[in-house]
One Martini backbone bead per residue (centre of mass of N, CA, C, O) as a GRO file, in nm:
protein
  557
    1ALA     BB    1 -22.771  13.300   9.183
    2ASP     BB    2 -22.572  13.075   9.267
    3LEU     BB    3 -22.723  12.842   9.131
    4TRP     BB    4 -22.701  12.953   8.841
    5THR     BB    5 -22.394  12.959   8.830
    6VAL     BB    6 -22.351  12.658   8.869
    7ARG     BB    7 -22.516  12.555   8.629
    8HIS     BB    8 -22.356  12.706   8.403
    9THR     BB    9 -22.084  12.583   8.471
   10VAL     BB   10 -22.160  12.289   8.417
   11HIS     BB   11 -22.233  12.326   8.124
   12LYS     BB   12 -21.949  12.416   8.030
   13VAL     BB   13 -21.799  12.164   8.120
   14LEU     BB   14 -21.951  11.963   7.944
   15LEU     BB   15 -21.878  12.096   7.668
   16ALA     BB   16 -21.572  12.074   7.705
   17LEU     BB   17 -21.562  11.765   7.732
   18LEU     BB   18 -21.700  11.705   7.461
   19GLU     BB   19 -21.478  11.827   7.281
   20GLN     BB   20 -21.246  11.622   7.391
   21TYR     BB   21 -21.470  11.363   7.475
   22ASN     BB   22 -21.704  11.261   7.291
   23GLU     BB   23 -21.746  10.950   7.300
   24PRO     BB   24 -21.743  10.885   7.608
   25ILE     BB   25 -21.966  11.083   7.688
   26CYS     BB   26 -22.192  10.968   7.510
   27GLN     BB   27 -22.184  10.681   7.621
   28LEU     BB   28 -22.249  10.758   7.912
   29LEU     BB   29 -22.526  10.888   7.858
   30VAL     BB   30 -22.665  10.644   7.738
   31LYS     BB   31 -22.639  10.474   7.994
   32LEU     BB   32 -22.790  10.668   8.186
   33GLN     BB   33 -23.053  10.676   8.030
   34GLN     BB   34 -23.122  10.375   8.065
   35GLU     BB   35 -23.121  10.370   8.374
   36VAL     BB   36 -23.319  10.603   8.446
   37MET     BB   37 -23.563  10.525   8.230
   38ALA     BB   38 -23.643  10.241   8.352
   39HIS     BB   39 -23.768  10.439   8.578
   40PRO     BB   40 -23.993  10.602   8.720
   41PRO     BB   41 -24.050  10.872   8.897
   42SER     BB   42 -24.079  10.861   9.273
   43ASN     BB   43 -23.881  11.096   9.349
   44THR     BB   44 -23.673  11.354   9.380
   45GLU     BB   45 -23.414  11.214   9.285
   46SER     BB   46 -23.527  11.084   9.021
   47LEU     BB   47 -23.625  11.347   8.899
   48LEU     BB   48 -23.344  11.482   8.881
   49ARG     BB   49 -23.221  11.266   8.694
   50TRP     BB   50 -23.405  11.314   8.459
   51ASP     BB   51 -23.337  11.611   8.425
   52CYS     BB   52 -23.033  11.569   8.368
   53VAL     BB   53 -23.062  11.398   8.114
   54TYR     BB   54 -23.217  11.607   7.950
   55GLN     BB   55 -23.009  11.829   7.962
   56ALA     BB   56 -22.777  11.675   7.829
   57ALA     BB   57 -22.929  11.606   7.567
   58GLY     BB   58 -22.971  11.903   7.482
   59LEU     BB   59 -22.666  11.997   7.487
   60MET     BB   60 -22.596  11.720   7.295
   61CYS     BB   61 -22.756  11.743   7.007
   62TYR     BB   62 -22.493  11.718   6.801
   63SER     BB   63 -22.379  11.424   6.913
   64LEU     BB   64 -22.595  11.201   6.994
   65PRO     BB   65 -22.715  11.102   6.712
   66HIS     BB   66 -22.465  10.892   6.680
   67TYR     BB   67 -22.581  10.704   6.951
   68LEU     BB   68 -22.893  10.785   6.915
   69ASP     BB   69 -23.238  10.743   6.867
   70PHE     BB   70 -23.506  10.939   6.883
   71ASN     BB   71 -23.755  10.756   6.810
   72THR     BB   72 -23.662  10.501   7.013
   73VAL     BB   73 -23.529  10.648   7.277
   74LEU     BB   74 -23.604  10.963   7.338
   75GLY     BB   75 -23.891  11.028   7.231
   76PRO     BB   76 -24.098  10.860   7.400
   77PRO     BB   77 -24.052  10.990   7.685
   78VAL     BB   78 -24.098  11.279   7.600
   79VAL     BB   79 -24.389  11.247   7.497
   80ALA     BB   80 -24.508  11.125   7.754
   81ASN     BB   81 -24.448  11.365   7.942
   82LEU     BB   82 -24.605  11.581   7.775
   83LYS     BB   83 -24.890  11.435   7.782
   84ASP     BB   84 -24.868  11.421   8.094
   85CYS     BB   85 -25.045  11.619   8.309
   86GLY     BB   86 -24.941  11.460   8.581
   87ALA     BB   87 -24.673  11.539   8.551
   88HIS     BB   88 -24.408  11.690   8.624
   89ARG     BB   89 -24.320  12.008   8.546
   90ILE     BB   90 -24.021  11.964   8.493
   91LEU     BB   91 -24.054  11.742   8.273
   92ARG     BB   92 -24.237  11.893   8.074
   93ARG     BB   93 -24.050  12.127   8.018
   94ARG     BB   94 -23.801  11.955   7.933
   95ALA     BB   95 -23.935  11.808   7.696
   96ALA     BB   96 -23.992  12.057   7.523
   97TRP     BB   97 -23.695  12.149   7.507
   98VAL     BB   98 -23.577  11.897   7.365
   99ILE     BB   99 -23.731  11.926   7.101
  100GLY     BB  100 -23.602  12.195   7.025
  101GLN     BB  101 -23.302  12.098   7.030
  102TRP     BB  102 -23.387  11.846   6.814
  103ALA     BB  103 -23.496  11.972   6.543
  104ALA     BB  104 -23.271  11.880   6.327
  105VAL     BB  105 -23.342  11.542   6.382
  106ILE     BB  106 -23.630  11.535   6.334
  107PRO     BB  107 -23.831  11.354   6.160
  108SER     BB  108 -24.027  11.286   5.907
  109PRO     BB  109 -24.308  11.364   6.010
  110ARG     BB  110 -24.413  11.661   6.230
  111LEU     BB  111 -24.709  11.698   6.315
  112HIS     BB  112 -24.711  11.568   6.595
  113PHE     BB  113 -24.526  11.786   6.729
  114TYR     BB  114 -24.692  12.031   6.667
  115GLU     BB  115 -24.950  11.940   6.817
  116LEU     BB  116 -24.827  11.886   7.097
  117LEU     BB  117 -24.714  12.173   7.154
  118LEU     BB  118 -24.977  12.328   7.111
  119ALA     BB  119 -25.142  12.185   7.330
  120THR     BB  120 -24.956  12.282   7.558
  121ALA     BB  121 -24.994  12.594   7.502
  122GLN     BB  122 -25.325  12.574   7.554
  123GLU     BB  123 -25.313  12.543   7.831
  124GLY     BB  124 -25.418  12.644   8.173
  125GLY     BB  125 -25.151  12.629   8.313
  126ASP     BB  126 -24.836  12.643   8.304
  127ILE     BB  127 -24.659  12.905   8.169
  128VAL     BB  128 -24.375  12.788   8.127
  129ILE     BB  129 -24.461  12.546   7.956
  130ARG     BB  130 -24.601  12.706   7.730
  131LEU     BB  131 -24.350  12.875   7.646
  132THR     BB  132 -24.168  12.635   7.582
  133ALA     BB  133 -24.344  12.524   7.354
  134ILE     BB  134 -24.321  12.775   7.174
  135LYS     BB  135 -24.013  12.764   7.150
  136ALA     BB  136 -24.004  12.484   7.013
  137LEU     BB  137 -24.162  12.575   6.766
  138PHE     BB  138 -23.958  12.776   6.667
  139TRP     BB  139 -23.733  12.563   6.601
  140LEU     BB  140 -23.907  12.402   6.397
  141VAL     BB  141 -23.958  12.643   6.201
  142ASP     BB  142 -23.631  12.714   6.180
  143ASP     BB  143 -23.609  12.469   6.004
  144LEU     BB  144 -23.534  12.303   5.710
  145GLN     BB  145 -23.782  12.080   5.776
  146PHE     BB  146 -24.008  12.251   5.739
  147GLU     BB  147 -24.387  12.217   5.726
  148PRO     BB  148 -24.613  12.431   5.605
  149ASN     BB  149 -24.859  12.261   5.520
  150SER     BB  150 -24.903  12.117   5.804
  151PHE     BB  151 -24.900  12.398   5.973
  152SER     BB  152 -25.135  12.588   5.874
  153SER     BB  153 -25.373  12.470   6.057
  154LEU     BB  154 -25.220  12.582   6.334
  155LEU     BB  155 -25.192  12.895   6.320
  156PRO     BB  156 -25.438  13.017   6.468
  157ALA     BB  157 -25.372  12.896   6.750
  158LEU     BB  158 -25.088  13.015   6.776
  159MET     BB  159 -25.158  13.318   6.747
  160GLU     BB  160 -25.335  13.326   6.997
  161GLN     BB  161 -25.102  13.271   7.199
  162ILE     BB  162 -24.914  13.500   7.121
  163PHE     BB  163 -25.115  13.731   7.176
  164PHE     BB  164 -25.164  13.669   7.471
  165PHE     BB  165 -24.864  13.711   7.572
  166LEU     BB  166 -24.821  13.995   7.459
  167GLN     BB  167 -25.053  14.124   7.641
  168HIS     BB  168 -24.972  13.978   7.943
  169SER     BB  169 -24.681  14.017   7.943
  170ARG     BB  170 -24.405  14.170   8.144
  171CYS     BB  171 -24.177  14.035   7.992
  172ILE     BB  172 -23.944  14.130   7.770
  173ASP     BB  173 -23.818  13.858   7.679
  174VAL     BB  174 -24.083  13.730   7.592
  175ARG     BB  175 -24.159  13.940   7.381
  176LEU     BB  176 -23.911  13.904   7.206
  177SER     BB  177 -23.962  13.604   7.130
  178LEU     BB  178 -24.246  13.652   7.004
  179VAL     BB  179 -24.166  13.854   6.786
  180SER     BB  180 -23.965  13.662   6.652
  181PHE     BB  181 -24.181  13.457   6.569
  182VAL     BB  182 -24.341  13.642   6.384
  183ILE     BB  183 -24.110  13.697   6.188
  184LEU     BB  184 -24.068  13.402   6.105
  185LEU     BB  185 -24.357  13.352   5.996
  186MET     BB  186 -24.336  13.564   5.771
  187GLU     BB  187 -24.106  13.415   5.618
  188LYS     BB  188 -24.252  13.122   5.595
  189MET     BB  189 -24.586  13.246   5.593
  190ASP     BB  190 -24.688  13.507   5.440
  191THR     BB  191 -24.970  13.451   5.304
  192VAL     BB  192 -25.112  13.341   5.565
  193LEU     BB  193 -25.043  13.586   5.768
  194ALA     BB  194 -25.193  13.833   5.638
  195GLN     BB  195 -25.475  13.791   5.794
  196TYR     BB  196 -25.325  13.921   6.072
  197THR     BB  197 -25.264  14.225   6.044
  198ALA     BB  198 -25.456  14.378   6.236
  199THR     BB  199 -25.369  14.235   6.498
  200ILE     BB  200 -25.067  14.288   6.488
  201LEU     BB  201 -25.083  14.598   6.484
  202SER     BB  202 -25.243  14.638   6.742
  203ILE     BB  203 -25.038  14.506   6.937
  204PHE     BB  204 -24.783  14.662   6.856
  205MET     BB  205 -24.898  14.946   6.930
  206LYS     BB  206 -24.941  14.887   7.226
  207LEU     BB  207 -24.650  14.827   7.293
  208TRP     BB  208 -24.529  15.093   7.194
  209THR     BB  209 -24.693  15.280   7.380
  210ALA     BB  210 -24.590  15.156   7.645
  211LEU     BB  211 -24.288  15.216   7.593
  212GLN     BB  212 -24.319  15.528   7.561
  213ALA     BB  213 -24.450  15.561   7.859
  214SER     BB  214 -24.200  15.484   7.985
  215SER     BB  215 -23.982  15.608   8.251
  216GLU     BB  216 -23.775  15.328   8.242
  217ALA     BB  217 -23.580  15.304   8.010
  218ASP     BB  218 -23.404  15.040   7.851
  219SER     BB  219 -23.225  14.825   7.659
  220THR     BB  220 -23.454  14.614   7.637
  221GLU     BB  221 -23.675  14.805   7.532
  222THR     BB  222 -23.520  14.897   7.283
  223ARG     BB  223 -23.502  14.615   7.162
  224LEU     BB  224 -23.807  14.578   7.129
  225LYS     BB  225 -23.845  14.809   6.934
  226SER     BB  226 -23.664  14.691   6.716
  227TYR     BB  227 -23.836  14.433   6.674
  228LEU     BB  228 -24.092  14.581   6.584
  229VAL     BB  229 -23.967  14.705   6.332
  230ILE     BB  230 -23.884  14.439   6.201
  231ALA     BB  231 -24.172  14.326   6.190
  232LEU     BB  232 -24.285  14.547   6.004
  233THR     BB  233 -24.099  14.484   5.770
  234SER     BB  234 -24.206  14.197   5.726
  235LEU     BB  235 -24.499  14.287   5.677
  236VAL     BB  236 -24.452  14.453   5.426
  237LYS     BB  237 -24.340  14.216   5.259
  238CYS     BB  238 -24.587  14.033   5.296
  239LEU     BB  239 -24.797  14.241   5.155
  240GLY     BB  240 -24.671  14.427   4.962
  241GLU     BB  241 -24.872  14.632   4.787
  242GLN     BB  242 -25.070  14.633   5.047
  243SER     BB  243 -24.891  14.817   5.242
  244GLN     BB  244 -25.036  15.095   5.191
  245ASN     BB  245 -25.265  15.035   5.408
  246VAL     BB  246 -25.027  15.085   5.657
  247HIS     BB  247 -24.900  15.380   5.649
  248GLU     BB  248 -25.034  15.520   5.894
  249LEU     BB  249 -24.835  15.346   6.089
  250VAL     BB  250 -24.549  15.343   5.952
  251LEU     BB  251 -24.456  15.643   5.911
  252PRO     BB  252 -24.425  15.729   6.210
  253MET     BB  253 -24.207  15.516   6.263
  254ILE     BB  254 -24.000  15.626   6.069
  255MET     BB  255 -23.970  15.911   6.192
  256TYR     BB  256 -23.875  15.817   6.472
  257THR     BB  257 -23.632  15.614   6.401
  258THR     BB  258 -23.485  15.857   6.206
  259ASN     BB  259 -23.434  16.038   6.456
  260ILE     BB  260 -23.120  16.142   6.563
  261ASN     BB  261 -23.236  16.328   6.819
  262SER     BB  262 -23.339  16.106   6.964
  263GLU     BB  263 -23.308  15.884   7.218
  264ASP     BB  264 -23.335  15.621   7.009
  265GLY     BB  265 -23.191  15.675   6.740
  266PRO     BB  266 -22.912  15.510   6.750
  267PHE     BB  267 -23.076  15.224   6.793
  268LEU     BB  268 -23.312  15.253   6.543
  269LEU     BB  269 -23.202  15.339   6.263
  270GLU     BB  270 -23.148  15.078   6.107
  271ALA     BB  271 -23.438  14.962   6.127
  272GLY     BB  272 -23.578  15.213   6.004
  273LEU     BB  273 -23.441  15.197   5.723
  274GLU     BB  274 -23.549  14.920   5.649
  275LEU     BB  275 -23.846  15.003   5.656
  276TRP     BB  276 -23.824  15.228   5.447
  277GLN     BB  277 -23.719  15.062   5.211
  278ALA     BB  278 -23.957  14.861   5.195
  279THR     BB  279 -24.180  15.069   5.153
  280LEU     BB  280 -24.070  15.174   4.878
  281GLN     BB  281 -24.049  14.902   4.720
  282TYR     BB  282 -24.384  14.849   4.774
  283THR     BB  283 -24.458  15.106   4.630
  284VAL     BB  284 -24.660  15.231   4.379
  285SER     BB  285 -24.723  15.522   4.507
  286LEU     BB  286 -24.655  15.846   4.599
  287SER     BB  287 -24.714  16.000   4.885
  288PRO     BB  288 -24.708  16.288   5.062
  289GLN     BB  289 -24.617  16.154   5.329
  290LEU     BB  290 -24.370  15.999   5.211
  291LEU     BB  291 -24.233  16.251   5.098
  292ASP     BB  292 -24.190  16.398   5.373
  293CYS     BB  293 -23.980  16.196   5.499
  294PHE     BB  294 -23.716  16.293   5.342
  295SER     BB  295 -23.622  16.526   5.540
  296SER     BB  296 -23.426  16.319   5.709
  297ILE     BB  297 -23.186  16.240   5.521
  298PRO     BB  298 -22.964  16.464   5.525
  299SER     BB  299 -22.885  16.423   5.829
  300ILE     BB  300 -22.800  16.127   5.799
  301VAL     BB  301 -22.582  16.156   5.578
  302THR     BB  302 -22.404  16.384   5.745
  303ASN     BB  303 -22.397  16.210   6.048
  304ASP     BB  304 -22.410  15.887   5.936
  305THR     BB  305 -22.183  15.663   5.810
  306GLU     BB  306 -22.296  15.369   5.872
  307THR     BB  307 -22.584  15.447   5.697
  308LEU     BB  308 -22.525  15.560   5.411
  309ALA     BB  309 -22.600  15.337   5.209
  310GLN     BB  310 -22.898  15.315   5.294
  311ALA     BB  311 -22.978  15.612   5.250
  312LEU     BB  312 -22.900  15.623   4.941
  313SER     BB  313 -23.094  15.396   4.862
  314ILE     BB  314 -23.345  15.563   4.933
  315VAL     BB  315 -23.298  15.780   4.727
  316ASP     BB  316 -23.325  15.596   4.486
  317SER     BB  317 -23.620  15.512   4.545
  318TYR     BB  318 -23.738  15.796   4.518
  319ILE     BB  319 -23.664  15.838   4.223
  320PHE     BB  320 -23.830  15.598   4.108
  321VAL     BB  321 -24.119  15.678   4.246
  322GLY     BB  322 -24.129  16.009   4.222
  323ARG     BB  323 -23.981  16.164   4.024
  324GLY     BB  324 -24.078  16.478   3.953
  325MET     BB  325 -24.190  16.536   4.238
  326PHE     BB  326 -23.919  16.491   4.385
  327LEU     BB  327 -23.729  16.685   4.232
  328GLU     BB  328 -23.891  16.947   4.282
  329ARG     BB  329 -23.888  16.933   4.602
  330TYR     BB  330 -23.550  16.828   4.644
  331VAL     BB  331 -23.318  16.978   4.485
  332HIS     BB  332 -23.173  17.138   4.707
  333GLU     BB  333 -23.101  16.899   4.894
  334LEU     BB  334 -22.938  16.739   4.686
  335ASN     BB  335 -22.715  16.946   4.637
  336ASN     BB  336 -22.612  16.967   4.930
  337MET     BB  337 -22.562  16.667   4.990
  338LEU     BB  338 -22.378  16.588   4.745
  339GLY     BB  339 -22.171  16.815   4.779
  340THR     BB  340 -22.073  16.736   5.060
  341LEU     BB  341 -21.979  16.448   4.994
  342LEU     BB  342 -21.769  16.525   4.774
  343SER     BB  343 -21.595  16.710   4.974
  344GLU     BB  344 -21.581  16.509   5.259
  345ALA     BB  345 -21.574  16.231   5.172
  346LYS     BB  346 -21.494  15.926   5.109
  347ASP     BB  347 -21.458  15.708   4.859
  348VAL     BB  348 -21.705  15.529   4.914
  349ALA     BB  349 -21.908  15.765   4.935
  350GLN     BB  350 -21.855  15.877   4.649
  351VAL     BB  351 -21.958  15.633   4.496
  352LEU     BB  352 -22.246  15.645   4.610
  353CYS     BB  353 -22.301  15.930   4.504
  354THR     BB  354 -22.265  15.864   4.197
  355ASN     BB  355 -22.501  15.666   4.188
  356VAL     BB  356 -22.719  15.878   4.235
  357LEU     BB  357 -22.651  16.055   3.996
  358ASP     BB  358 -22.698  15.836   3.782
  359THR     BB  359 -22.996  15.795   3.844
  360LEU     BB  360 -23.090  16.078   3.781
  361LEU     BB  361 -22.984  16.074   3.479
  362HIS     BB  362 -23.150  15.825   3.398
  363VAL     BB  363 -23.443  15.939   3.471
  364PHE     BB  364 -23.335  16.262   3.401
  365PRO     BB  365 -23.188  16.357   3.118
  366ASP     BB  366 -23.306  16.661   3.095
  367LYS     BB  367 -23.326  16.780   3.404
  368ALA     BB  368 -23.081  16.700   3.593
  369PRO     BB  369 -22.831  16.863   3.500
  370ALA     BB  370 -22.950  17.143   3.585
  371ALA     BB  371 -23.037  17.068   3.880
  372VAL     BB  372 -22.710  16.953   3.939
  373GLN     BB  373 -22.478  17.152   3.849
  374ALA     BB  374 -22.313  17.208   4.107
  375VAL     BB  375 -22.216  16.913   4.130
  376LEU     BB  376 -22.092  16.880   3.843
  377VAL     BB  377 -21.865  17.081   3.880
  378LYS     BB  378 -21.715  16.906   4.088
  379VAL     BB  379 -21.680  16.656   3.915
  380MET     BB  380 -21.504  16.793   3.700
  381GLN     BB  381 -21.278  16.889   3.884
  382TYR     BB  382 -21.198  16.607   4.001
  383LEU     BB  383 -21.136  16.474   3.732
  384LEU     BB  384 -20.905  16.673   3.625
  385ASN     BB  385 -20.744  16.627   3.923
  386GLY     BB  386 -20.714  16.332   3.916
  387ARG     BB  387 -20.634  16.003   3.934
  388GLU     BB  388 -20.526  15.754   3.762
  389GLY     BB  389 -20.742  15.472   3.835
  390ASP     BB  390 -20.956  15.585   4.001
  391LEU     BB  391 -21.263  15.485   4.093
  392VAL     BB  392 -21.395  15.758   4.143
  393ILE     BB  393 -21.309  15.890   3.875
  394ALA     BB  394 -21.457  15.685   3.698
  395ASN     BB  395 -21.738  15.767   3.802
  396TYR     BB  396 -21.730  16.058   3.716
  397LEU     BB  397 -21.708  16.002   3.416
  398CYS     BB  398 -21.983  15.843   3.384
  399VAL     BB  399 -22.168  16.072   3.456
  400LEU     BB  400 -22.082  16.254   3.211
  401LEU     BB  401 -22.134  16.047   2.980
  402ARG     BB  402 -22.439  16.030   3.010
  403ILE     BB  403 -22.491  16.318   2.923
  404LEU     BB  404 -22.358  16.308   2.646
  405LEU     BB  405 -22.547  16.072   2.535
  406THR     BB  406 -22.846  16.218   2.630
  407ASN     BB  407 -22.727  16.549   2.649
  408ARG     BB  408 -22.528  16.709   2.452
  409PRO     BB  409 -22.587  17.016   2.447
  410TRP     BB  410 -22.549  17.061   2.750
  411PHE     BB  411 -22.258  16.952   2.777
  412ILE     BB  412 -22.110  17.144   2.583
  413GLY     BB  413 -22.183  17.395   2.749
  414PHE     BB  414 -22.057  17.295   3.021
  415VAL     BB  415 -21.751  17.236   2.936
  416GLY     BB  416 -21.635  17.401   2.712
  417ASP     BB  417 -21.292  17.474   2.726
  418HIS     BB  418 -21.247  17.165   2.863
  419PHE     BB  419 -21.272  16.942   2.641
  420SER     BB  420 -20.982  16.851   2.575
  421MET     BB  421 -20.907  16.767   2.864
  422PHE     BB  422 -21.139  16.569   2.899
  423LEU     BB  423 -21.067  16.378   2.662
  424ASP     BB  424 -20.790  16.289   2.764
  425LYS     BB  425 -20.887  16.172   3.031
  426TRP     BB  426 -21.083  15.968   2.914
  427ILE     BB  427 -20.887  15.795   2.743
  428ASP     BB  428 -20.706  15.718   2.990
  429LEU     BB  429 -20.957  15.585   3.165
  430HIS     BB  430 -21.097  15.354   3.012
  431ASP     BB  431 -20.920  15.099   3.119
  432CYS     BB  432 -21.030  15.160   3.432
  433LEU     BB  433 -21.296  15.053   3.395
  434PRO     BB  434 -21.469  14.802   3.586
  435THR     BB  435 -21.715  14.774   3.382
  436ASN     BB  436 -21.890  14.689   3.106
  437TYR     BB  437 -22.092  14.917   3.115
  438GLN     BB  438 -21.883  15.152   3.126
  439ARG     BB  439 -21.729  15.077   2.865
  440LYS     BB  440 -21.971  15.103   2.676
  441LEU     BB  441 -22.040  15.392   2.742
  442SER     BB  442 -21.770  15.505   2.641
  443CYS     BB  443 -21.786  15.411   2.345
  444LEU     BB  444 -22.054  15.552   2.273
  445ALA     BB  445 -21.963  15.840   2.347
  446LEU     BB  446 -21.731  15.861   2.148
  447LEU     BB  447 -21.908  15.814   1.891
  448SER     BB  448 -22.098  16.067   1.944
  449LEU     BB  449 -21.875  16.278   1.835
  450LEU     BB  450 -21.961  16.168   1.569
  451PRO     BB  451 -21.921  16.377   1.350
  452VAL     BB  452 -21.687  16.615   1.211
  453PRO     BB  453 -21.553  16.878   1.099
  454PRO     BB  454 -21.263  16.957   0.927
  455GLU     BB  455 -21.196  17.203   1.146
  456ASP     BB  456 -21.146  17.036   1.375
  457VAL     BB  457 -20.939  17.055   1.702
  458VAL     BB  458 -21.024  16.805   1.903
  459VAL     BB  459 -21.107  16.525   1.769
  460LEU     BB  460 -20.925  16.469   1.519
  461PRO     BB  461 -20.643  16.450   1.673
  462ARG     BB  462 -20.803  16.190   1.838
  463LEU     BB  463 -20.902  15.960   1.645
  464ALA     BB  464 -20.726  15.713   1.696
  465PRO     BB  465 -20.795  15.656   2.000
  466ILE     BB  466 -21.098  15.645   1.954
  467LEU     BB  467 -21.099  15.401   1.756
  468HIS     BB  468 -20.950  15.203   1.934
  469THR     BB  469 -21.156  15.201   2.165
  470ALA     BB  470 -21.405  15.120   1.997
  471VAL     BB  471 -21.289  14.850   1.874
  472GLU     BB  472 -21.268  14.710   2.148
  473GLY     BB  473 -21.573  14.703   2.190
  474VAL     BB  474 -21.634  14.530   1.943
  475ALA     BB  475 -21.466  14.286   2.030
  476ALA     BB  476 -21.610  14.234   2.298
  477GLU     BB  477 -21.900  14.210   2.177
  478SER     BB  478 -21.811  13.956   1.989
  479GLY     BB  479 -21.774  13.799   2.232
  480ASP     BB  480 -21.807  13.749   2.601
  481TRP     BB  481 -21.965  14.018   2.650
  482THR     BB  482 -22.121  14.099   2.954
  483VAL     BB  483 -22.364  14.308   3.027
  484ASP     BB  484 -22.497  14.459   3.256
  485PHE     BB  485 -22.814  14.527   3.355
  486GLY     BB  486 -22.680  14.782   3.505
  487PRO     BB  487 -22.528  15.027   3.691
  488HIS     BB  488 -22.681  14.874   3.970
  489SER     BB  489 -22.708  14.538   3.971
  490ASN     BB  490 -22.611  14.476   4.287
  491GLU     BB  491 -22.866  14.551   4.403
  492GLU     BB  492 -23.101  14.483   4.657
  493VAL     BB  493 -23.400  14.362   4.505
  494PRO     BB  494 -23.690  14.236   4.525
  495LEU     BB  495 -23.857  14.014   4.365
  496GLY     BB  496 -24.165  14.158   4.241
  497CYS     BB  497 -24.140  14.435   4.312
  498PRO     BB  498 -24.203  14.752   4.211
  499GLU     BB  499 -23.904  14.841   4.190
  500ALA     BB  500 -23.810  14.619   4.000
  501ALA     BB  501 -23.996  14.714   3.771
  502ARG     BB  502 -23.878  14.999   3.744
  503ARG     BB  503 -23.589  14.910   3.674
  504GLN     BB  504 -23.658  14.738   3.430
  505GLU     BB  505 -23.788  14.960   3.259
  506LEU     BB  506 -23.534  15.138   3.245
  507SER     BB  507 -23.340  14.927   3.119
  508GLU     BB  508 -23.505  14.888   2.852
  509LYS     BB  509 -23.429  15.211   2.784
  510ASP     BB  510 -23.132  15.178   2.775
  511VAL     BB  511 -22.890  15.283   2.560
  512VAL     BB  512 -22.655  15.093   2.645
  513LEU     BB  513 -22.824  14.822   2.602
  514ASN     BB  514 -22.942  14.885   2.299
  515LEU     BB  515 -22.676  14.948   2.181
  516SER     BB  516 -22.437  14.901   1.923
  517VAL     BB  517 -22.112  14.943   1.870
  518LYS     BB  518 -22.081  14.840   1.581
  519GLN     BB  519 -22.318  14.989   1.447
  520LEU     BB  520 -22.236  15.276   1.531
  521MET     BB  521 -21.954  15.274   1.401
  522GLN     BB  522 -22.041  15.234   1.114
  523GLU     BB  523 -22.210  15.493   1.092
  524LYS     BB  524 -21.981  15.695   1.176
  525LEU     BB  525 -21.777  15.626   0.953
  526GLN     BB  526 -21.956  15.709   0.717
  527GLU     BB  527 -22.002  16.002   0.809
  528LEU     BB  528 -21.701  16.079   0.834
  529TYR     BB  529 -21.625  16.025   0.538
  530THR     BB  530 -21.818  16.239   0.420
  531THR     BB  531 -21.689  16.495   0.578
  532THR     BB  532 -21.367  16.358   0.639
  533GLY     BB  533 -21.207  16.163   0.445
  534PRO     BB  534 -20.893  16.224   0.432
  535GLN     BB  535 -20.837  16.225   0.739
  536VAL     BB  536 -20.932  15.938   0.794
  537MET     BB  537 -20.746  15.782   0.601
  538GLN     BB  538 -20.483  15.879   0.725
  539VAL     BB  539 -20.520  15.753   1.004
  540ILE     BB  540 -20.557  15.457   0.906
  541LEU     BB  541 -20.302  15.416   0.711
  542THR     BB  542 -20.090  15.501   0.959
  543ASP     BB  543 -20.246  15.241   1.116
  544PRO     BB  544 -20.217  14.909   1.105
  545VAL     BB  545 -20.384  14.812   1.345
  546LEU     BB  546 -20.644  14.963   1.280
  547MET     BB  547 -20.681  14.853   0.993
  548SER     BB  548 -20.701  14.554   1.072
  549THR     BB  549 -20.947  14.570   1.266
  550LEU     BB  550 -21.144  14.697   1.067
  551ASN     BB  551 -21.130  14.463   0.863
  552THR     BB  552 -21.236  14.243   1.053
  553TYR     BB  553 -21.532  14.398   1.120
  554PHE     BB  554 -21.580  14.579   0.816
  555ALA     BB  555 -21.520  14.448   0.532
  556THR     BB  556 -21.841  14.346   0.475
  557GLN     BB  557 -22.004  14.633   0.514
   0.00000   0.00000   0.00000
């Protein structure tokens, strides 16, 4: 232990000196490298000098490339030491390590280094040297200059070595690094690695079972569990729609890792939610078993604020993939969960909650309002009592406006005697809506109130501000007003996955995106003039600004 402390202290001193005296230190090392490597190691002292030069070169990998060329100066002895099976084990291990450290500056083509390190990993000799070679390959794969085409032919042999050490190594840290390598390969070579799905799952499940059976679980073993869950998430993404074939193994993992009452729950929850989200995003159709998993969500939402956004995003995914089957099964849980969030959560959580409500109303315009009426009652109360300009209140308004635009009869019955108060609040809040999508929704919903009969006492007295607001939407639409893709277009959904297709399909049918404010206003003005001509003309003629803007956009219509 004392020797390791001294070694690490010396490393830190070297790096500190390098930071302050970069040029002289680098020049000194280049000189030492030339002196030491001029003669092959013949005794223990010269061997240790070679080792020291290699160590310094590896630690100074970001500075030394300005003073020596890897191909002509450092590379040849490193390659020679690694190839020479008769060389001392210290030098061979250090040579493999140096290649990994210099991964960012090794020039292309790199196939020679891939093959050399893999051949070293396949040897039947020193395990430390083999593992160091695999780690060096990790750094080469993780580099921006990685060459997947030339590497693909080596993948079978590399996976064989990784699987061997995963099965036979008892060191948790080694397993952690190997699982990390598998995750990296899934990201870099997803389509090629998919053929190893069965073997990867088999080994991962064996590791998981062994960890579960351990009676002395510690933080390192919990970390390995987390890495296994992350690796499964990468595998699901790698398989795409074919990931449904591995749900039999993935779903129990989701249930375990998202159980907040389990011993590992607090440590695995975030990784478990990521796995759950990916599983839903790449699911083509919702199975009864995946539907059953949702029962864990309410407790996560109400007890763990740190993962609230991820958990509610999972609720969104269930709405998109489950449709009527999901709403019918969990309508009671949705009411309790969303109602609790609206009553007790902070502003950010309330915004997330209204996003879920909006998705429900978007997917189920006819069924959702009645299904979550208890929640909508709270939304209306908070809206009428809220502060003007509050982002949360603006979101409350848009939830209700979507119902008005897509299910007007239900909304009129729901708002009842509070309609005039609601309309005043709405008009005041319009300019505070933060996105173009919400402002267009508001304009369209205002116009949907027209026409009204001559005896109307709610809309007609407010006709001037309604028309002013609508004509602002016409002006914006005629300019460079770019409406967002949809109500939650900023959510990260992988392109090409089934959920992205589901969201795209819904957006294509979205009335907000498909209707033109100008066209709708023209139709409504004509209808309004037919039913209440004198009142309309009086409002327009007594408001020069309104008359001017209407002439600008509708004079030729």
